[in-house]
TIZALO-70834 format. One line per 8 residues: number of its first residue (from 1); their letters; for each residue y, x, z of C-alpha. Coordinates in nm, 3 decimals, decimal comma. Example, Ala and Ser with C-alpha at 12.3 -4.5 7.8 and 13.67 -1.06 7.14 Angstrom:
2
1> AS> -0,450 1,230 0,780  -0,106 1,367 0,714
//
This chain:
308
1> XXXXXXXX> 0,000 0,000 0,000  0,348 0,126 -0,091  0,566 0,191 0,214  0,871 -0,034 0,250  1,192 0,110 0,109  1,490 0,069 0,340  1,741 0,173 0,072  2,008 -0,095 0,056
9> XXXXXXXX> 2,238 -0,225 -0,216  2,471 -0,515 -0,282  2,325 -0,799 -0,488  2,535 -1,096 -0,600  2,262 -1,311 -0,752  1,889 -1,334 -0,813  1,810 -1,581 -1,092  1,452 -1,692 -1,157
17> XXXXXXXX> 1,320 -1,825 -1,485  1,552 -1,623 -1,709  1,463 -1,643 -2,078  1,717 -1,417 -2,253  1,704 -1,097 -2,049  1,393 -0,942 -2,198  1,047 -1,060 -2,302  0,875 -1,355 -2,139
25> XXXXXXXX> 0,986 -1,542 -1,830  1,184 -1,312 -1,601  1,376 -1,291 -1,279  1,719 -1,134 -1,325  1,877 -0,937 -1,041  2,256 -0,894 -1,055  2,408 -0,593 -0,877  2,777 -0,562 -0,788
33> XXXXXXXX> 3,007 -0,292 -0,917  3,123 -0,207 -1,270  3,330 0,079 -1,421  3,451 -0,140 -1,709  3,710 -0,416 -1,713  3,620 -0,600 -2,032  3,885 -0,862 -2,102  3,616 -1,117 -2,188
41> XXXXXXXX> 3,392 -1,046 -1,887  3,171 -1,338 -1,782  3,106 -1,199 -1,432  3,435 -1,083 -1,276  3,276 -1,122 -0,932  3,070 -0,816 -1,025  3,365 -0,578 -1,065  3,412 -0,496 -0,697
49> XXXXXXXX> 3,115 -0,314 -0,545  3,132 -0,445 -0,185  3,073 -0,811 -0,096  3,379 -1,031 -0,133  3,480 -1,387 -0,059  3,533 -1,667 -0,306  3,708 -2,004 -0,274  3,671 -2,312 -0,496
57> XXXXXXXX> 3,980 -2,532 -0,482  3,801 -2,844 -0,609  3,574 -2,842 -0,303  3,853 -2,797 -0,049  3,970 -3,093 0,160  4,265 -2,901 0,303  4,205 -2,953 0,676  4,272 -2,588 0,764
65> XXXXXXXX> 3,944 -2,534 0,950  3,885 -2,210 0,760  4,230 -2,075 0,848  4,174 -2,143 1,217  3,824 -1,990 1,208  3,927 -1,660 1,045  3,916 -1,392 1,319  4,149 -1,153 1,138
73> XXXXXXXX> 4,421 -1,384 1,010  4,328 -1,321 0,647  4,367 -1,687 0,543  4,682 -1,897 0,514  4,810 -2,211 0,343  5,089 -2,156 0,090  5,220 -2,415 -0,153  4,924 -2,642 -0,091
81> XXXXXXXX> 4,662 -2,374 -0,158  4,451 -2,149 0,055  4,541 -1,781 0,013  4,346 -1,478 0,127  4,478 -1,133 0,211  4,198 -0,905 0,080  4,300 -0,610 0,298  4,261 -0,822 0,612
89> XXXXXXXX> 3,940 -0,999 0,509  3,627 -0,875 0,689  3,391 -1,074 0,461  3,244 -1,204 0,788  3,193 -1,552 0,637  3,348 -1,733 0,935  3,530 -1,947 0,676  3,198 -2,033 0,513
97> XXXXXXXX> 3,058 -2,161 0,840  3,380 -2,355 0,917  3,401 -2,539 0,584  3,194 -2,859 0,558  3,247 -2,881 0,182  3,124 -2,530 0,093  3,460 -2,435 -0,058  3,415 -2,077 0,063
105> XXXXXXXX> 3,129 -1,843 -0,025  3,043 -1,480 0,020  2,981 -1,313 -0,315  2,732 -1,035 -0,263  2,474 -0,965 0,004  2,340 -0,634 0,125  1,964 -0,619 0,078  1,690 -0,359 0,088
113> XXXXXXXX> 1,502 -0,264 -0,226  1,186 -0,398 -0,062  1,343 -0,739 0,005  1,487 -0,772 -0,346  1,153 -0,680 -0,500  0,975 -0,934 -0,280  1,218 -1,209 -0,378  1,192 -1,125 -0,747
121> XXXXXXXX> 0,813 -1,098 -0,743  0,776 -1,446 -0,595  0,750 -1,560 -0,958  0,492 -1,301 -1,056  0,252 -1,571 -1,181  0,508 -1,667 -1,446  0,554 -1,303 -1,545  0,182 -1,250 -1,591
129> XXXXXXXX> 0,133 -1,561 -1,802  0,434 -1,499 -2,028  0,454 -1,121 -2,050  0,773 -1,125 -1,845  0,903 -0,927 -1,551  1,224 -0,836 -1,371  1,555 -0,744 -1,534  1,828 -0,566 -1,338
137> XXXXXXXX> 2,184 -0,620 -1,459  2,532 -0,661 -1,314  2,809 -0,567 -1,324  2,672 -0,228 -1,411  2,357 -0,158 -1,208  2,389 0,220 -1,237  2,696 0,198 -1,010  2,441 0,178 -0,729
145> XXXXXXXX> 2,208 0,453 -0,856  2,006 0,523 -0,541  1,940 0,154 -0,482  1,866 0,088 -0,849  1,608 0,365 -0,869  1,447 0,253 -0,542  1,424 -0,105 -0,666  1,280 -0,004 -1,002
153> XXXXXXXX> 1,025 0,220 -0,832  0,923 -0,062 -0,601  0,877 -0,301 -0,893  0,681 -0,050 -1,098  0,457 0,022 -0,799  0,372 -0,349 -0,801  0,279 -0,337 -1,170  0,587 -0,532 -1,279
161> XXXXXXXX> 0,750 -0,490 -1,621  1,108 -0,364 -1,569  1,414 -0,408 -1,787  1,764 -0,271 -1,736  2,076 -0,418 -1,893  2,349 -0,155 -1,898  2,692 -0,096 -2,046  2,583 0,268 -2,082
169> XXXXXXXX> 2,868 0,418 -1,880  2,677 0,626 -1,625  2,620 0,995 -1,544  2,388 1,165 -1,792  2,183 1,290 -1,497  2,044 0,935 -1,469  1,885 0,939 -1,814  1,560 1,106 -1,703
177> XXXXXXXX> 1,496 0,909 -1,383  1,580 0,581 -1,558  1,352 0,660 -1,850  1,070 0,718 -1,603  1,110 0,376 -1,440  1,246 0,136 -1,703  1,012 -0,030 -1,952  1,291 -0,179 -2,164
185> XXXXXXXX> 1,659 -0,088 -2,197  1,899 -0,365 -2,302  2,188 -0,142 -2,404  2,533 -0,290 -2,470  2,730 -0,149 -2,763  3,075 -0,303 -2,791  3,274 -0,104 -3,046  3,246 0,209 -3,257
193> XXXXXXXX> 3,608 0,320 -3,212  3,687 0,495 -2,880  4,050 0,383 -2,870  3,967 0,019 -2,939  3,691 0,041 -2,677  3,934 0,180 -2,418  4,196 -0,083 -2,492  3,944 -0,363 -2,439
201> XXXXXXXX> 3,735 -0,228 -2,152  3,940 0,040 -1,974  3,715 0,330 -2,081  3,638 0,492 -2,415  3,287 0,487 -2,560  3,198 0,855 -2,585  2,983 0,874 -2,273  2,825 0,541 -2,365
209> XXXXXXXX> 2,726 0,656 -2,714  2,596 0,987 -2,579  2,382 0,803 -2,326  2,253 0,565 -2,591  2,141 0,859 -2,802  1,982 1,028 -2,501  1,797 0,714 -2,388  1,678 0,648 -2,742
217> XXXXXXXX> 1,549 1,003 -2,778  1,382 1,003 -2,436  1,239 0,650 -2,423  1,182 0,577 -2,792  1,297 0,288 -3,008  1,022 0,056 -2,880  1,182 0,061 -2,535  1,546 0,016 -2,640
225> XXXXXXXX> 1,724 -0,294 -2,769  2,094 -0,267 -2,864  2,305 -0,568 -2,765  2,642 -0,646 -2,921  2,870 -0,890 -2,735  3,051 -1,071 -3,016  3,414 -1,123 -2,916  3,644 -1,275 -3,180
233> XXXXXXXX> 3,954 -1,066 -3,234  3,781 -0,755 -3,103  3,456 -0,668 -3,280  3,340 -0,949 -3,508  3,503 -0,824 -3,829  3,271 -0,682 -4,093  3,399 -0,323 -4,064  3,333 -0,306 -3,689
241> XXXXXXXX> 2,989 -0,463 -3,715  2,893 -0,234 -4,003  3,021 0,065 -3,805  2,792 -0,019 -3,514  2,498 -0,068 -3,751  2,572 0,267 -3,917  2,566 0,428 -3,572  2,224 0,278 -3,502
249> XXXXXXXX> 2,090 0,395 -3,836  2,233 0,744 -3,782  2,057 0,762 -3,445  1,727 0,666 -3,610  1,705 0,318 -3,460  1,532 0,038 -3,650  1,445 -0,290 -3,485  1,600 -0,587 -3,312
257> XXXXXXXX> 1,973 -0,613 -3,253  2,069 -0,879 -2,999  2,390 -1,064 -3,082  2,562 -1,218 -2,781  2,846 -1,457 -2,878  3,125 -1,477 -2,623  3,169 -1,800 -2,431  3,481 -1,910 -2,245
265> XXXXXXXX> 3,309 -2,062 -1,944  3,413 -1,806 -1,683  3,762 -1,934 -1,598  3,637 -2,091 -1,275  3,486 -1,759 -1,166  3,821 -1,582 -1,205  3,997 -1,854 -1,009  3,731 -1,846 -0,738
273> XXXXXXXX> 3,804 -1,479 -0,660  4,181 -1,519 -0,685  4,212 -1,357 -1,029  4,288 -1,662 -1,238  4,581 -1,482 -1,403  4,339 -1,220 -1,540  4,136 -1,473 -1,737  4,194 -1,444 -2,112
281> XXXXXXXX> 4,098 -1,737 -2,329  3,909 -1,618 -2,637  3,822 -1,852 -2,925  3,455 -1,931 -2,970  3,266 -1,757 -3,249  3,202 -2,009 -3,523  2,853 -2,081 -3,648  2,956 -1,954 -3,990
289> XXXXXXXX> 3,082 -1,623 -3,846  2,763 -1,574 -3,647  2,554 -1,646 -3,957  2,757 -1,389 -4,154  2,701 -1,124 -3,886  2,329 -1,204 -3,874  2,316 -1,150 -4,251  2,492 -0,814 -4,217
297> XXXXXXXX> 2,240 -0,705 -3,955  1,938 -0,821 -4,152  2,068 -0,679 -4,480  2,091 -0,332 -4,320  1,723 -0,340 -4,228  1,753 -0,453 -3,866  1,636 -0,780 -3,712  1,922 -1,001 -3,592
305> XXXX> 1,841 -1,191 -3,273  2,128 -1,426 -3,178  2,151 -1,546 -2,817  2,342 -1,846 -2,692
//
């Protein structure tokens, strides 16, 4: 029997029965922390590594119980809304306990690798029947490298298929240990141009492209799937798509390319963490535009796999 691993990390969700995060039926584990600030991000609650508090205005009845319960004076009512001073907040969840309508929630919980693996493997019967497993994503899971490696090792010790979804922005020293523990890499590629990448995400793409090449060389094409988030106005024009496909061909990759159309459903998440002003509305990708991109991918000898 494998000894319990007391290594801890911060997890903000564990979703069972996931169908788009790798083969078969999977459980997806979301870790907090991300080095990127993509303007279209669907999970802004993942940016900050430590646990944080969220508040949903639609659930609030405005009786002030949370303000009175806060032991550090982090909460106050201003202009008919609850406000939180992040520097004063202890993330103690006293407000959660005080609110009968569940308007407050703590986003992120510290867990051991053993406990996360046990929770994820509760659905092992579904994995075995469908060829599924556990996918670790975020945020960017490599922001918690020690915990990530401990969790992957625990899952592999239990005979579980492992997948890692990554933006690729991590120290190159992680390439070898990840390749030893990850069965499938779901590797995001957002743009071929470093300046455009920096303008949209806060970092350029040079480390990301280097890591993609290193992972591909070390793990092999059968264990790597490129994923392109399709964001109108950023990377859905033909030149950008063809540039990414040329990169894949140059690196010797042939196979599936996952196409992930942007959706604008995250506004509530931004508002919940007090960052509503950071939400940027992006038009939906039309069916015709997605079909055109699929044709570009297929015509270049890859296999287009649209999601969503």
